[in-house]
Steps between C-alpha positions, in 0.01 A plus 500: 500500500734431206728279713201301625371459147834375377530257794137369453561459120819306557348283763202425278720407202718277725193328646353455148828350378516255785135400449556462133802265549304306757186460288668451156617139560134410573387645168731266304340211309725273714385649827345172607827312476595426856831547678657688788335840539817694483601334173217696336658832567879467491782272390638557843314203633669262257841670545488449878405131456780450250750636750393233753647237264217243505265626232463148346339372819288809538382470137377143558311610814334794315350262244381271778321802665381693184467236218637468150566871426659727765593869480861552628549853392303769315420355157707185572349161555623150591333210325453143624334314213658230291347634176676836560847345458469417130312824431759722665827319422425261211645531148340786311358670809394860466585567866837672496747553779445815693735788590581309821777326305670825416686508836664165430746652255667814378321826441506476121193303371668449161758278677264294710588149595294200401346500852426873503377543141136597487472533124413153361653563158828613655494199739434256222787632286740500791403148613529369148861598504592277787241214473745248351770569763247418778340186347537186702684335203767775522516504878551119513830564318598710796423241765878481568489841667235387742706183569820706566312690777326201630817295549660797676198541733506131583864530597427794721207326659727203574725731693201667683360155579837378659518824711130461606443865413152651496422696186223717361374282208319776323814719501713216367239424227540861375879474509467192282241651265705810446816305416301278254347799322849653484632190333211451262503869398866601506689173541627636832379452862480783746695280754219487756511122562878487564479808726186398670379863494337754282793620292454862389182528722293389199217358716487813702480707186223280354299525822521879500406510131192284541373681807540830318319359190214343695416823688583770235312304229178642629637857468691447173498876425749538788745254353707750281514752785601237759762366272649847448489572872680180584782587271531850627476445869574131598846343504548227246471208739156627635329545161214275415685376195674196360829672435725205596301268271490765229881557517579132519285419200629795296866396573437137397317610178787737403761235580329237284445748217870582503595140441613441148417134481181313592552344837236231429358537849141473383364718787215761435757780444702304241185415312372856499833637381494248213149608402614858506799421278279323256233768495570821703145621418334198666685540833683819590787536754239668731278191460782276598570697821125519589441137453800402721408766768137371498616140552722597795258748652195270494647153452570396861208603722232286330731191500628552859152569644369178336791293627438636845131412479569146371714406796296680757183312398692172482645565847159576648335210320713193586276254308560694177876513571510124552306435187737715294804354668384154413436589137848655467664202680321246279595687180858519629515130558374439157784707368265760367658804656825674423694741723395769460149380405427601140187692405383208287537264795308726728208489261480123556435560877119560513472560881790752474312690218186500721701629796637783293158606366342483838772712663475758218125502550505549877781755492512677172789754477283800413262615778321808357234526228627506141327831405336543156289792357147435381485568126303778326183290452490400865458145631292277717716305746358269777160656434609859535489749217830691507533825301802587282813601699424310824790301638430134559726205579536155661744428777669166438459416871125560475470299184700214648294473821160510308304213648266476203809401287729322736244356750418546865866420592642774277703626793663161556819353353368200303724409201261217408255743354740527209500119441137489385379450146627720225188701454480588868870597513467718197211686659713561812792623285277746329450676833872525584663841482838398628671635193210699370314399190457578128742719320624654820613164651844547659751455230736343753252227598694214350825601671333491837325166428822350392682599815226393727443168338874411523594631842228339711559143409881547481502638860262239644697217346804594709368690805232511761375837621366588849292802590652661811206723594275262697196721442517416127445870413699726271496871440391653172493844356296611203649770276371374163686169573405321821854416634573264784731574789630306796441161347761354732611138423779252545613266217631157566684265255311174433678199633482309174491660156384299210691560179 
């Protein structure tokens, strides 16, 4: 009798627990928000979808099916509404970054990076330290570093063209972007362009890091434990870390700090060291290392993905390619372009700038929602009243494919949409999340824009590019950044080059 009683009691409690967890989501004030049924009960649905590597496409389809607000996990909601962008990400917003960002850095929240910092006061203080170093005015004095890498890349492409070799364009763009960020940050390339390969397996390390971050971010409480387990059980080369980049950066910082005289290089490291010497309280030695590490760790993917997208869309839209080629050729004939093309000269090519914006719209680097926490007073977003603590966010892909903003052809590559009147263009720009918005705008935005603006016209003034894959399709994988693979091309020297 006692055994039967214990069994019945246990079974009853188990059934009650199951029923409670099944019913609880329907008692929430947000129970009417639609979405996949499994997303109501567990984060497992979202985690499984993330592992498939195409969440940006799924996210767009979810909004087509369910509307402006979609549940993608318990108490997490994806928003597709243009008014939400300023509310969530604009200057002075009360919507703070969630614990998802914890997995992007170390396990000590007191040493969070600019990207991973969730405390707005801490973030503002940290960003203020480096703002002048990343201003466009300062970066234009470093244009020589981009030029060094661009000249080298053009020489390598000349050899590749003569051999008729087939190359993965997306891979080469990351080799280039890594060497540029090395020059700008440390005054020293990694040597990727010369070697034609991923020196030090940096790209592999970055890919592992972002796959880890994008998945574990939803289970940030696991991050300290997983980090400890990796160091305890995995050999160094298998850990989901950026050890090569960390060691390389640390060595360069120590080497530069040991120099008794100012080298006058003018790279980011030199400038930060000078600020530290002038006022050690403003920028510490740890700040110098973190800034350089952040540059190298996050400074290549956004740029290389954008460069991949620009050429992919030009290759699959020959009319746009012809229009851009004609603009570059005409400017070249007028003597308006240097080699390499300067950033200032690139700003005088309106169709080029339209192409760049349109490629960044159609293929933004980030492919997951930018999660934010609803503040204590709650908020109404897209007509839905959200209680405090709910996680909400906008996926740049969803925002950039919004037909109410970008028109019925939002899924088409049409640079001309950026050549409209100023008021229309400004409205479109308010809905771009390529580099984020507000106080959390990517601090390296200007570096990326300078590289992109210079390389595209420089390359097209000397080379033609041919897509090898006749299907016109590429492969992508979304692990925070939506990276391209197998973008196979051949490059050919132009018969006549205007000087």
